[in-house]
C-alpha positions as CSV (number, residue, x, y, z in Angstrom):
1,M,15.9,12.1,-10.5
2,P,14.7,13.8,-7.3
3,N,11.9,16.4,-7.2
4,Q,10.3,15.3,-10.4
5,L,7.4,12.9,-10.8
6,D,8.5,9.8,-12.7
7,P,5.6,7.9,-14.2
8,Y,7.6,4.7,-14.5
9,R,8.7,4.6,-10.9
10,E,5.3,5.9,-9.7
11,A,3.7,2.8,-11.3
12,L,6.1,0.6,-9.2
13,V,5.6,2.4,-5.9
14,V,5.1,-0.2,-3.1
15,E,5.8,2.0,-0.1
16,Q,5.2,5.6,0.9
17,Q,7.5,7.4,3.3
18,T,7.3,10.9,4.7
19,V,10.3,12.7,6.2
20,W,9.3,15.3,8.8
21,P,11.7,18.1,9.7
22,D,12.2,18.8,13.5
23,D,10.0,21.9,13.1
24,Y,6.9,19.7,13.1
25,E,7.8,17.4,16.0
26,D,5.1,18.9,18.2
27,W,2.3,18.1,15.7
28,S,-0.2,15.4,16.6
29,E,-0.3,12.1,14.9
30,A,-3.7,12.9,13.4
31,D,-2.4,16.2,11.9
32,R,0.7,14.4,10.5
33,S,-1.5,11.6,9.0
34,R,-3.8,14.1,7.3
35,V,-0.9,16.0,5.7
36,E,0.8,12.8,4.7
37,M,-2.3,11.5,3.0
38,L,-2.8,14.7,1.1
39,L,0.9,14.9,0.0
40,H,1.0,11.3,-1.2
41,A,-2.3,11.8,-3.0
42,A,-0.7,14.4,-5.3
43,P,3.1,13.6,-5.3
44,A,3.7,15.7,-8.4
45,E,3.0,18.8,-6.3
46,A,5.4,17.9,-3.5
47,A,8.4,20.2,-3.2
48,E,10.8,17.4,-2.3
49,L,10.0,14.1,-4.0
50,D,12.4,11.2,-4.4
51,Y,12.2,7.5,-5.2
52,V,14.2,4.8,-3.4
53,R,14.8,1.5,-5.2
54,Q,13.7,-1.6,-3.3
55,H,13.7,-5.2,-4.1
56,T,10.0,-5.2,-5.0
57,G,9.7,-1.8,-6.6
58,F,10.2,1.8,-5.3
59,A,9.5,3.7,-2.1
60,R,8.1,7.2,-2.7
61,V,9.8,9.6,-0.3
62,I,8.3,13.0,0.3
63,T,10.1,15.4,2.6
64,V,7.7,17.9,4.2
65,T,8.4,21.5,3.5
66,P,6.6,24.7,4.8
67,D,5.3,25.2,1.2
68,D,3.8,21.8,1.2
69,V,2.0,22.4,4.5
70,E,0.7,25.7,3.4
71,R,-0.6,24.2,0.1
72,V,-2.4,21.2,1.7
73,A,-3.8,23.4,4.6
74,A,-5.8,25.3,2.0
75,T,-7.6,22.0,1.0
């Protein structure tokens, strides 16, 4: 179920993926890495969260939104 933290799947996360909209293509790699780290540290707070089944577990996929950027910028 997208956009909802799933404790079962979260326990089986083996990969983290971040989808960046085109609006952020001019961001530096350092800025993107910082935001990705903060988003994946608190996945329950992400606006767009999904899990993708893999052979060994799940990939947590967070799609970056302006709300997410604003929230983590305050930290």
